[in-house]
N, C-alpha and C positions, 0 to 999 in steps of 0.2 A: 320565238321569243322578239319583241322588236327592241331593236337595240338604239339608245338616246344620240342624236346627232351630235353631240358632245364627245361621244366615245372614239378617241385615237387606237387604243389596240384593247382588245377584250380577252381574257383566256379564261376557259371554264372547264372547270374538272378534266384539267390536263394532266397525265400521268406516263413518267415515264422510269423505264426500267434495264439495266444493261446486265448481262451476261458476264460471270466474272470467272474465268480459269486460273488455274495455279500453274500450268504451265502451257505452253503451244502446243503440246503433246497430247496434253487434255482435250484440246479443242478438235484435233485429228482424230482421236479417237472416238469421241464422241459423232463425228459424222461420218466414219466409218462403221461404229459397229450400233451405233442408236443408243447407246448408254450414256444418259445423262453425267457429265463429268463437271458441269459447271453449279454453283450457287447466284440466285437471283438478286439482285441489288434495286431496289426501288427506289431510283433518285427522285423522285416527286409523286406523290399522290395528294389529287383531286386540289390541284390549283386552283383558285377561281380568284380574279380581280379584273378590276377596269381601270385605264388609265383614260384620264378626260381630259379634252383640251384647255390649255394654259398650266396643268397641273403638273407639279415637279415630286415622284415618287420613288422614295430607297429601295433598293433588297439590300438587308443585311442581314445575319447569319455567320454560326461559325464556319471553318474549312470542312467540305464535307456536305453542308447543307443542304446543298441542291441549285446554288445562285447560279452558277457558271453553265450548266445544264439548262435550267430557266431562260438564262439569255441565247443561249444556242438556238434553245425552240423558238423562241419571239423573232430571233434575226433569221431565222428559214436553214443555218446551219445543220440542225438536227429536225425529223420529223417525231409527235408525240405518238405514243404507243394508243393512246386513247384522249377523248377531247378536241376541243377546240379552240384556235389561235386566229383571231379577226385582227386585223390590221385597215383603218379607216385614214390611213395618211401614209404620205411616206417616213419610213423608221428609217436612220440611219444614226452610224456612232464609232468608239472606238472601240474593239476588242480588243482579241489577244494581237501581240506586235505583229505586224508583216502579214496579217489575214488581209488575204485578195493583192500581195504584190507580188510580182514574178522578178526576184533577185536578179537577174541575167539582164534585166532593163534598166532603163537610166529613171529616175524620179521623174521626170517629166512627162515621161512614156506612161510610167505606172499614174501618173493621174489620169489618163485617157481610162485605161483598164479599168482601175480601183474606180472610180468615178461611173463607168458603166455598169460594174457589178452593182453597186448600190441604189442603180434606178435613175442615175440621171442623161440626159439624153446628149448626145454628139454636141449640139448646139448650144446645152447647159453648160457642158464643159469648158467650150470655146470661151465662152461669155465669162465664166468663173476663173478660166487658168491663171491668168496673171496676180489675180488677188489670192489664189491658193498660193503660189509661189512665194509670192511676198509675205504673205503671211507666216510661212513654214520656216523662213528664214535659213533656208538652206544655200543659199548664194549660189556659187559654183557647183556646188556638189550634186545641184539637181539636174547636173546633163552627167552624172557619174551613175553608174550601174549600183541597185538599191544594197545588193551584198557588201558592197564596200560600207554602208551606213552604222552608226552605232544606235543602239537601242533608242538612244535619246531622238536623234535624227528621222526616224521610226515612225517614232511617235508626233512629231511636228508634222510629217506628210500626211500619217493616218488623220490627223486630228482635223487638219487644216481640209484636207478633202470634204469629207464628213460634216464640218460646221458651214461648207460653203454648199452644200447641195439641197440647201433650203428645206430642212426637214422639217415636218408635222411635230416629230417628238425624237429627243438626240440621245441616244444610249453612251453610256458613260460607265467603263469597268476600271479595274486595279492601273490600267495599260499607264492611265494618264499620271501615276506617279513616278514614272521615268522622264530622263531628264531635268535639267536644270529648275533653280526654284525659280526666276523671273519669267521663263515661258510657262510653268506652270500657271505664275499668278497672269499670265496675259491670257492664258486657256481660261482659267475661270471666271477671269473679265468678261471674257466672250460669251460664256455659259451663261454668265448674268446677264447679260445686253440679251441673249438670244429668249431669257425666260421674259425680261420685262416686256420683250414683243409678242408675246403670247405664246413663245413655244413651250411644248413638254418635253419635260427630262426625265430620263430612269438612270436612274445611278447605281451602280452595283459598287460596294466599299467596304474596306473595314476601318476606313477615317471616321470615326464618328464625329469626330468636332467638322469636318466637311459634308457630312451628310446634313446635321444638324442646321449647317448655313444653308445650305442650296436646297433644302427640300422642305415642304412642307408636310407630306406623308411618308409611311414606311409600313413595308414588310418585312417582319421579322420570319425567317425561313429556319426551322430547326429538324434535322432529320429527314427531311424531303416534305414538310408540311408544313403549314403557315401557322405558327403561333401565334401571332400579333398582326393587327391591321389598324392602323392609326396616326396620332401625329408625331414628329419625328425625334421629338424630346422625350416623351413615353416609352417611343419604342426603344431607343437607346438603353433607357433605363432596365427593358425587358430582354435585351442582349447582353447586359452586364450579368443578369441573373441566371442566362445559359452558359456565360462563360465560367460563372463561379460553381456551375455542374450542380444547379438545382432545378434540373428539367421538371421533376416530377410537381413543382410547385408552382410551375407556368403555364399560364392558361391567356386566352383572348383577352381577359381583364387585367387592365394596369394596376399594379400594384407597387408606393412607392417604399413599403417595406419589407424586407426580405433577410432571409438567412434562416441558419438552424436556432437562433436565439436562445444558446445554453447560455452564453454570455449576452447581456445588451445594455441600452442604453437606458438609466432609470430616469436622469434629467440633463438639459442640456440648457445652457443660460448664456448669452452675450452681453458682454458688459464692456462699459466704457468710461470715461473719465467721470461720466454723471452717474457711473450704477450702470442699470442695466435698460438698455436703449436698443433702438433698431434704425437710426439717423446718425449718419457718421460724418466728419469730414476729413477728406483726402488730407494725410499724413498724421492724425490721429491714432492712438494706439488702442486696440480691441483686445479684448481675452473672452476666448470661447470656454465656458467651463464645461465638461464633462462629467456623467456619475456612472459608472459601471459597476451593474449586479453579475454575478457569477453565481450558476448552478451547478456549475463541474471545475475540477481540477482544469488548470492551460497552462502551458508553459508557450512563452515566445507569442504572446500575444501582438496585435499590431493595431493603432488607434490609428485612423484615416481620416482627415476632410478633404473637401472640393469644394472649393468658390466657382460659382458660373454667373456668366450675365444674364441678364432678360430673356436673352435669345436663346437658354442653352447652354452657350460657349462654355468649355473650360477655360477659366482664369488662371487659376492656380492652386496644385494639389500637393500635400505632402502626407506621409504618415510615418510614424514613430518609429519604423525599421528603419528607412530611409535617412533617420536622424541618430542610429546607432542607438536606438532605447531598447531594452529588454523588459519585457512585462510579462510576471509570472502571476497566475491567479490560484486561489485555492475555492474549492467549493463553498458558498456563503458568504463570501467577502464583496463589500463596497467598499468601490474606492476612487477617488476624485484626483481628475488629469484637466489639465489647460494647456492650451496653445495660446502665447501672446503673439500678436501681430500686429506689424505697422501697417496700416491701411492706407497702403498708397494707390488707391485705385481710382479711376475718373469717376465725371458723375455720371449717376444711374442706378439702377436696383439689381443686386442681387441676393442668390442665396447660397446658405451653406449644407451641402451633403455630409453626412459622417458614415464613418463603416470600423466594424471590429471581424479579424480575421486573423491568420497565423501566416506568417512568413510576406515576403515581400509584398504580394497582391491579392485581391479579394477569389482572385481564382482556387488560391489554397484556404481552405475551410473556412469560408463565408460564414461568422456568426450572426451580424446585425448590420442590415445596409438601410439608412434611413436618407430618401431620397427628397432635396429640399426639407431640410429640417428646421431651417432659420431663414428667415429672409431680413434684408435689411438695404439700405440704400445711403448712396454717398450724395452729399451735398455742401457744397463748398470747398474750400483748401488752403491750409494751413501752409504757407510759406509759398514758394515759385508755383506760379499757374503752369500746367501741362495739357498738351492735346492726346488722345488714345486713351487707352484701356488701362493703364500703370504705368507711374512714373519709378523710371529705374535710376540707379545711382549715377550721377554723369558730372564730368568736368569740363569746362571748356578754356583753352588753353590758348592762347594769343602769341603770336610770335613778337610783337612788342616786346623791347628789353628795355630798362629802366637804366638812364644812364648814370 
């Protein structure tokens, strides 16, 4: 098969299984007596995808979906049972904390060791060494043994080495979540710069907001298989379906409406000072009216709303359970509810998603989820102008005292 020159990574029909034993003794008995004492766990099944130059791809899924196994195969930590993984450029990244570090050696010496492990030449390492040290912000600790480092310090050093290796593709997983917020912001800014320069990104995370900000495309893994491959915003919705335990309804076709639908929204209306409207001024009051029909009796119903910006980022979410409201339904009932919102949002386009479920989250008995059910936009400001996504209640206090 001819591979397009723009492809940096190709994963073709990859499978990986593990033998699971209840005890170490079972493993020994199997070896000694030839009797099967293990169960077969198929971690990955027929995984197929390609990552192109300049593309940003996320891999998301529930715990146990196969994300970490796939990353270890891509980075060469493990080998597949069958299938093919091909690289057409240097792939580096930040995986499990401490991978490739010798804890008895200093951070400075580990730059040399780790750099070579990810494919840098000694000349490249020497050329980049001071930049790596400066970015990591370890100060005098760069000459201390790595075993004395905190997890945040290890993350700093690992990220700095990997991003300064001039990779064609940069791989990031949950290790980036370790450390202080300021340094995480610095890392995110560097990743964005890397992408702007044409670099490719492979991002594995449970942070769906970060996935939507950083990635154009996402694979959703479920039980070791690709459940969805498409744009990141749609993939986030498929992921929501999976964690709502609606696996039997999830397919490669993206659906903005899901749930058992024994209770469902029959009508949604967004009102402002001039009645039903889709354009508001920041500071204006809006009312979201919701009508719900019930086909069954249900106690502890929760009605949730989520406002997202034009990039699909979550701006604000709330539900009736968090507000301390208990809602009980009888079969055949139709009832109306409303959320009154002070729309202190910045200029731009937004959507509202709504949900019906029991308990705190839609993981519990998801009845009806409507993604992007209503669209609206903000134009103009009532009161003091501001910059950003939302206006917060704020006061400015001067140290000047009246005489």
